[in-house]
C-alpha positions in Angstrom: -42.0 -175.6 -30.7 -40.9 -172.6 -28.6 -37.3 -171.4 -29.5 -34.9 -169.9 -26.7 -32.2 -167.8 -27.9 -29.8 -166.6 -25.5 -27.5 -163.2 -26.0 -24.7 -163.3 -23.7 -23.4 -159.4 -23.6 -20.3 -157.5 -22.5 -19.9 -153.6 -23.7 -21.8 -154.3 -26.4 -23.4 -150.6 -26.6 -22.6 -150.7 -30.7 -24.3 -153.7 -31.7 -26.9 -154.3 -29.2 -30.3 -152.8 -30.7 -29.2 -154.6 -34.3 -29.2 -157.8 -32.5 -32.4 -157.5 -30.7 -33.5 -156.1 -33.9 -32.6 -159.2 -36.2 -33.7 -161.6 -33.4 -37.0 -160.5 -33.0 -37.3 -160.0 -36.5 -37.5 -163.8 -37.4 -41.2 -165.1 -37.5 -40.7 -168.1 -35.3 -42.0 -168.9 -31.8 -39.4 -167.9 -29.8 -38.0 -165.5 -26.5 -35.0 -163.8 -26.1 -33.0 -163.9 -23.1 -30.2 -161.7 -22.6 -27.7 -161.3 -20.0 -25.7 -158.2 -19.4 -22.4 -159.5 -17.8 -21.6 -156.1 -16.2 -21.3 -154.0 -19.2 -20.1 -150.1 -18.5 -20.2 -148.8 -22.4 -24.2 -148.1 -21.8 -26.0 -151.5 -23.0 -27.2 -151.9 -19.5 -29.3 -148.9 -19.9 -30.6 -149.3 -23.5 -31.3 -153.3 -22.0 -33.1 -151.4 -19.4 -35.5 -150.1 -22.0 -36.5 -152.9 -23.4 -40.1 -153.8 -23.0 -40.6 -156.9 -20.9 -42.6 -159.0 -23.7 -39.7 -158.2 -26.3 -36.6 -159.8 -24.1 -36.1 -161.2 -20.6 -33.0 -159.4 -19.5 -30.9 -160.1 -16.7 -28.1 -158.1 -15.1 -25.1 -159.4 -13.6 -23.4 -157.0 -11.5 -19.6 -157.2 -12.6 -18.0 -159.5 -15.9 -18.0 -163.2 -14.7 -17.5 -164.1 -18.7 -19.2 -165.4 -21.0 -20.1 -169.0 -18.9 -21.6 -167.2 -16.7 -23.7 -165.2 -18.6 -24.7 -168.8 -20.7 -25.6 -170.8 -17.4 -27.9 -167.7 -16.5 -29.5 -167.7 -18.9 -30.1 -171.3 -19.3 -32.2 -171.1 -15.5 -34.4 -168.7 -17.4 -35.3 -170.6 -21.1 -38.6 -172.0 -21.3 -38.4 -173.1 -25.0 -37.7 -176.6 -25.8 -34.8 -175.3 -27.9 -31.9 -173.6 -27.2 
């Protein structure tokens, strides 16, 4: 069974590195789907550097809110559990 972990982010430059590290460290079959919701603090630049085998990263051009970020992520998950 595959777990899909969705992470909506907005201006999380101070915490995103640790969040990604902790999710990837869990030893279960999983995928990580991150949606940047228009960050302006460097979060986007960090996410652009993530290898595609570590996470699916999606970007909103402007801040649409947490609900919109979650809906965007849900369109890209493939796990049985989200």
